[in-house]
C-alpha positions in Angstrom: 46.4 -54.9 85.1 43.9 -57.8 84.7 44.9 -60.8 82.6 42.3 -62.6 80.5 42.3 -66.2 81.7 39.1 -67.3 80.0 39.7 -71.0 79.6 36.8 -71.4 77.1 38.9 -69.6 74.4 41.9 -71.9 75.1 39.7 -75.0 75.0 38.9 -74.2 71.4 42.5 -74.6 70.5 43.7 -77.5 72.7 42.3 -79.5 75.6 44.2 -81.0 78.6 44.9 -84.2 76.6 46.8 -82.2 74.0 44.3 -82.4 71.1 44.7 -79.4 68.8 42.0 -79.0 66.2 44.2 -76.7 64.1 47.0 -79.3 63.9 44.5 -82.0 63.2 43.1 -79.9 60.3 46.6 -79.3 58.9 47.4 -83.0 59.1 44.2 -83.8 57.2 45.0 -81.2 54.5 48.6 -82.6 54.1 47.3 -86.1 53.9 44.7 -85.1 51.3 47.2 -83.2 49.2 49.7 -86.1 49.2 47.0 -88.6 48.2 45.8 -86.3 45.4 49.4 -86.2 44.0 49.4 -90.0 43.8 45.9 -90.1 42.2 47.0 -87.5 39.6 50.1 -89.5 38.8 48.1 -92.7 38.3 45.6 -90.8 36.1 48.4 -89.6 33.9 49.9 -93.1 33.7 46.6 -94.7 32.7 45.7 -91.9 30.4 42.3 -91.4 31.9 40.6 -90.2 35.1 39.0 -92.6 37.6 35.8 -94.1 36.2 36.6 -93.0 32.6 37.1 -95.4 29.8 39.9 -95.4 27.3 39.0 -95.9 23.7 42.3 -97.4 22.5 44.2 -100.2 24.2 44.3 -99.6 28.0 47.7 -99.3 29.7 46.5 -100.7 32.9 43.7 -101.0 35.5 43.1 -99.6 38.9 43.4 -102.2 41.7 42.3 -100.5 45.0 44.5 -98.8 47.5 47.1 -99.8 50.1 48.0 -98.1 53.3 51.5 -96.5 53.7 53.1 -94.6 56.5 55.1 -91.5 55.7 57.5 -89.8 58.1 58.1 -86.2 57.5 58.5 -82.8 59.2 54.8 -83.0 60.0 55.2 -86.3 61.8 54.1 -89.8 60.9 51.0 -90.0 58.7 49.2 -93.0 57.2 48.1 -92.3 53.6 46.2 -94.3 51.1 48.2 -95.0 47.9 46.4 -96.2 44.8 47.3 -99.5 43.3 47.1 -100.5 39.6 48.0 -103.3 37.2 50.2 -102.0 34.3 49.8 -103.8 31.0 52.8 -103.8 28.6 52.6 -104.2 24.8 52.9 -108.0 25.1 49.9 -108.2 27.4 52.0 -108.9 30.5 50.8 -107.2 33.7 53.0 -105.8 36.5 52.3 -103.8 39.6 52.3 -100.0 39.0 54.7 -98.1 41.3 54.5 -94.4 42.0 57.6 -92.5 41.0 56.8 -89.9 43.7 56.9 -92.5 46.5 60.1 -94.7 46.8 59.8 -98.2 48.1 60.7 -98.9 51.7 64.5 -99.1 52.1 65.8 -102.6 52.9 67.5 -102.9 56.3 71.3 -102.6 55.9 71.2 -100.9 52.6 72.9 -97.6 51.9 69.6 -95.7 51.5 68.3 -97.1 54.9 71.4 -95.7 56.6 71.1 -92.3 54.9 67.5 -92.0 56.0 68.5 -92.5 59.6 71.1 -89.8 59.3 74.1 -92.3 59.1 76.0 -93.9 56.2 
């Protein structure tokens, strides 16, 4: 029985360096989905979509993006998280924080230990 050892088919999936275009596409889709969740959360908080105007008093303003690394079952990914300035009823501004993405745990805290599997 003859085995098919055509390497051109295998080269479509992975090369000698270990690059896998399917995994690369999956990672890109995961990154895009996570970033879309943050954008939708910010849209809901501000009460408007990006580039839209709010007729009544605005609750805040978009303020660019920041890079953040996530570690999950898919590995480590760098994502772009939107930033915004939240304005309260007194006119004071604070940094908007996503409820879907917790802040980095401080070293030595209970949450830092539980993320490593200890504590």
